[in-house]
C-alpha positions in Angstrom: 18.2 -8.6 32.4 21.8 -9.4 31.8 25.0 -7.6 32.9 26.5 -5.7 30.0 29.9 -4.8 28.8 32.1 -1.8 29.2 35.3 -1.4 27.2 37.8 1.4 26.6 39.1 1.2 23.1 42.3 3.0 22.3 42.5 3.9 18.5 45.2 6.2 17.2 45.3 9.1 19.7 41.7 8.7 20.8 40.0 6.8 23.5 36.5 5.5 22.9 34.2 4.0 25.6 31.8 1.3 24.4 28.9 0.3 26.7 26.5 -2.4 25.8 23.4 -3.2 27.9 20.3 -5.4 27.8 17.3 -3.2 28.5 15.3 -6.1 30.0 12.2 -8.1 29.3 9.9 -5.1 29.4 12.1 -3.3 26.8 13.8 -6.2 24.8 16.6 -4.1 23.3 20.3 -4.6 23.3 21.8 -1.1 23.2 25.4 -0.1 22.6 26.5 3.4 23.1 29.9 4.7 21.8 31.4 7.6 23.8 34.4 9.8 23.3 35.3 12.4 25.8 32.0 11.9 27.7 29.7 12.6 24.7 27.8 10.0 22.7 29.1 9.6 19.2 26.8 6.8 18.1 24.3 4.2 19.3 23.3 0.7 18.0 20.1 -0.9 19.1 18.9 -4.4 18.4 15.3 -5.3 19.2 15.1 -8.9 20.2 11.4 -8.9 21.2 10.3 -11.4 18.6 13.1 -13.8 19.5 12.1 -13.4 23.2 8.5 -14.3 22.3 9.8 -17.5 20.7 11.7 -18.6 23.9 15.1 -16.8 23.7 17.2 -18.3 26.4 19.7 -16.5 28.6 22.7 -18.1 26.9 21.6 -16.9 23.5 20.8 -13.5 24.7 24.2 -13.3 26.3 25.8 -14.3 22.9 23.8 -11.6 21.1 24.9 -9.0 23.6 28.6 -9.9 23.4 28.5 -10.1 19.6 27.0 -6.7 19.3 29.6 -5.2 21.7 32.5 -6.9 19.9 31.3 -5.7 16.5 31.3 -2.1 17.7 34.8 -2.5 19.1 36.0 -4.0 15.9 34.5 -1.1 13.9 36.3 1.4 16.0 39.6 -0.4 15.5 38.9 -0.6 11.8 38.5 3.2 11.7 34.7 3.6 11.3 34.9 6.7 13.6 38.0 8.2 12.1 37.8 11.7 10.6 37.1 11.6 6.9 40.7 12.7 6.0 42.1 9.7 7.9 39.8 7.0 6.6 41.3 4.5 4.2 39.6 3.5 1.0 38.5 -0.1 0.8 41.5 -2.3 -0.2 44.0 0.5 0.3 47.4 -1.0 1.1 46.3 -4.5 0.2 47.5 -4.7 -3.3 51.3 -5.1 -3.1 54.0 -7.1 -4.8 53.1 -10.3 -3.0 51.0 -13.4 -3.7 47.5 -14.1 -2.4 48.8 -16.6 0.2 51.2 -14.0 1.7 48.4 -11.3 1.6 46.1 -13.6 3.5 48.8 -14.5 6.1 49.6 -10.8 6.5 45.9 -10.0 7.0 45.5 -12.7 9.7 48.6 -11.6 11.5 47.5 -7.9 11.5 43.9 -8.7 12.6 45.2 -11.0 15.3 47.6 -8.3 16.6 44.8 -5.7 16.6 42.4 -8.1 18.4 39.9 -8.0 15.4 40.3 -11.6 14.3 36.9 -13.4 14.6 37.0 -16.1 17.4 36.5 -19.0 14.9 39.8 -18.0 13.2 41.9 -17.8 16.3 44.4 -20.6 17.0 43.2 -23.1 19.5 45.5 -24.5 22.2 45.7 -28.3 22.2 
């Protein structure tokens, strides 16, 4: 069993707590619980039993655990748990009087500032 992740995510005027755990070899599930104010809002579970049977190593399991946790954090920051009246429509605010290159640069800057830019898109120090 691996140590999990616990993260408080501040979004708008709300605080979400995200907890991701490995349930262990006897119950090969990665479980993420999303809390707000002490109550569970949602849960994500991933069964890795088949992969474990095929020789899933500790490093790969750790990667799966972290990826699931970060995906949930990203979803919160992108507004998945916002009330319906606050949710944005897909593409809302993207179409403006600017070119594609500027739109992509703006997106990358905004995602980077919000911490939602995937690791492979982040600048590397040399």
